[in-house]
C-alpha positions in Angstrom: -119.7 213.4 -23.5 -119.3 213.5 -19.6 -121.1 211.1 -16.9 -123.9 213.6 -16.3 -124.7 215.2 -12.8 -127.9 213.5 -12.5 -126.0 209.9 -12.7 -124.0 211.0 -9.2 -126.9 212.9 -7.7 -129.4 209.6 -8.1 -126.8 206.9 -6.7 -126.3 209.4 -3.5 -130.1 209.9 -3.2 -130.7 206.3 -3.3 -127.7 205.7 -0.6 -125.7 207.5 1.5 -122.4 205.0 0.8 -123.1 204.5 -3.4 -120.1 202.5 -3.5 -120.1 200.5 -0.1 -116.4 202.7 0.1 -116.8 201.9 4.1 -116.8 198.0 3.6 -114.7 196.9 1.0 -111.5 195.2 1.5 -110.4 196.8 -2.2 -111.0 200.3 -1.1 -109.4 199.7 2.1 -105.9 198.3 -0.1 -106.2 200.9 -2.5 -106.1 203.6 0.5 -102.9 202.0 1.9 -101.7 201.9 -1.3 -102.3 205.8 -2.0 -101.5 207.3 1.2 -98.1 204.8 1.6 -96.6 205.9 -2.2 -97.0 210.1 -0.7 -93.2 210.7 -1.4 -93.2 213.8 1.2 -94.6 212.9 5.3 -96.4 215.9 5.5 -97.9 218.6 3.2 -98.4 221.6 3.5 -101.6 222.1 1.3 -103.6 219.5 -0.9 -106.6 219.6 -2.8 -109.0 215.9 -3.5 -111.6 216.9 -5.9 -114.4 214.1 -5.9 -114.2 213.2 -2.4 -117.3 211.3 -2.2 -118.4 210.4 1.1 -115.1 211.4 2.4 -113.0 208.3 4.0 -109.8 209.1 1.8 -110.3 212.7 2.8 -110.3 212.0 6.5 -107.1 209.6 5.6 -104.9 212.7 3.5 -106.0 215.1 6.7 -103.4 213.1 9.0 -100.4 214.2 6.4 -101.5 217.9 5.4 -101.7 221.1 7.4 -104.6 222.0 4.9 -107.0 220.4 2.7 -109.5 221.2 0.3 -112.0 218.6 0.1 -114.7 218.6 -3.1 -117.6 217.4 -4.7 -120.1 217.9 -7.8 -123.1 216.3 -5.5 -124.1 218.4 -2.6 -125.1 215.1 -0.8 -121.5 213.9 -1.0 -119.9 217.1 0.1 -122.4 217.2 3.1 -121.6 214.0 4.1 -118.1 214.5 3.6 -118.5 217.7 5.6 -120.0 215.8 8.6 -116.9 213.3 8.6 -114.1 215.9 8.9 -116.0 218.1 11.0 -113.5 217.4 14.0 -110.8 218.6 11.5 -110.7 221.8 11.4 -107.8 222.1 9.0 -110.2 220.5 6.3 -112.4 222.5 4.1 -115.5 221.0 2.6 -116.8 222.7 -0.7 -119.4 221.4 -3.7 -117.9 222.4 -6.3 -117.6 220.5 -10.2 -114.4 220.5 -11.9 -113.1 221.9 -13.8 -115.5 224.8 -14.7 -115.4 225.5 -11.0 -111.6 225.3 -10.1 -110.9 226.7 -7.2 -107.9 229.6 -6.7 -104.4 229.2 -5.7 -101.7 226.3 -5.7 -101.4 223.3 -3.7 -98.5 221.6 -2.8 -100.8 217.5 -3.1 -103.5 216.9 -5.7 -105.5 213.6 -4.8 -107.2 212.4 -8.5 -108.8 209.4 -6.9 -111.6 207.6 -9.2 -111.8 210.7 -11.0 -110.9 211.0 -14.2 -112.8 208.1 -16.0 -115.8 210.0 -16.0 -114.1 212.4 -18.3 -115.1 212.3 -21.9 -111.2 213.6 -23.8 -111.6 217.3 -24.4 -112.5 217.4 -20.4 -110.0 215.2 -19.0 -107.0 217.3 -21.1 -108.5 220.4 -19.0 -108.8 218.5 -15.8 -105.1 218.0 -16.5 -104.1 221.3 -17.5 -105.6 222.8 -14.5 -104.0 220.2 -12.2 -100.6 220.9 -13.8 -101.3 224.9 -13.2 -102.2 224.4 -9.9 -99.6 221.8 -8.8 -96.9 224.2 -6.9 -93.5 223.5 -8.2 -91.6 220.4 -6.1 -95.3 219.3 -5.8 -97.0 216.2 -6.1 -99.6 214.7 -8.0 -101.7 210.7 -7.2 -104.1 209.7 -9.0 -105.3 206.0 -8.8 -108.1 204.5 -10.8 -110.4 201.1 -11.2 -109.1 198.7 -13.8 -112.5 197.2 -14.8 -114.8 198.4 -17.6 -117.8 200.2 -16.6 -120.8 201.6 -18.4 -120.3 204.8 -16.7 -116.7 205.0 -17.1 -115.1 206.5 -20.8 -111.9 204.8 -19.4 -110.2 202.3 -16.7 -107.0 202.6 -14.7 -104.8 200.8 -17.0 -106.2 203.0 -20.0 -105.6 206.3 -18.4 -102.2 205.2 -17.7 -100.3 205.8 -21.1 -101.9 209.5 -21.0 -101.1 210.3 -17.0 -97.5 209.5 -17.9 -96.8 211.0 -20.7 -98.1 215.0 -19.7 -95.1 217.1 -19.8 -94.2 219.1 -17.0 -94.2 216.5 -14.5 -92.3 213.5 -13.8 -93.1 209.8 -12.8 -92.4 208.7 -9.7 -93.7 205.8 -9.0 -95.9 203.3 -11.4 -98.1 200.5 -9.4 -100.1 197.8 -11.6 -102.5 196.2 -8.9 -104.8 193.6 -10.2 -107.4 195.7 -9.5 -106.2 199.8 -9.5 -103.6 201.5 -11.4 -101.7 204.1 -9.1 -99.6 207.2 -10.4 -97.2 209.6 -8.8 -96.2 212.2 -10.1 -93.7 215.1 -8.9 -93.5 218.9 -10.6 -90.0 219.7 -10.5 -89.1 223.2 -8.9 -87.5 224.4 -12.3 -90.2 223.7 -14.5 -92.6 226.9 -15.7 -96.3 226.9 -16.4 -96.4 226.9 -19.7 -95.2 223.1 -21.3 -98.7 221.2 -20.2 -100.9 224.2 -21.4 -98.9 224.5 -24.8 -99.3 220.5 -25.3 -103.0 220.8 -24.9 -103.8 223.6 -27.0 -102.2 222.2 -29.6 -103.3 218.5 -29.4 -100.8 216.4 -28.3 -102.3 215.5 -24.9 
């Protein structure tokens, strides 16, 4: 079972910043590592699902010509929209992945503190859609907390072997911090759309 929507809605109802993202040194270090790991100086188009209150969104916007940031919780999307109101190239939408995946393809996709909320089946669907939505030559960045939490199905460490084995992507960076695991994966220019979809259908991932 995936972490239910009601869990997140209650968190944002109780606090404007449920995880105290704006005040944690861990979060600042993680964001600094994430931005430093991006292999390109600038990206034409980017997608950040699970944007929360938009702190990483604002930082990513400095490296992107166009950025779509989404969250399944309306209150989170509203706070990100308010934070990025001065950035016309940032679009913010309330959207729940993978069922409400956006149209189009992206040069950069960032999955930050998101994948461990999904059960096995939904995780496969999210990764499949990610590969399909990533442009040839594009970049996928994932970063997740390493420590267990009751609402998480996995940790950053246990996600690592899944992510590093995704067919159709090449592992470029594998950062194992005591608190988080960060991966950068690239989609080669000559890779078609089929390998990961086939692997998902056959239950290999």
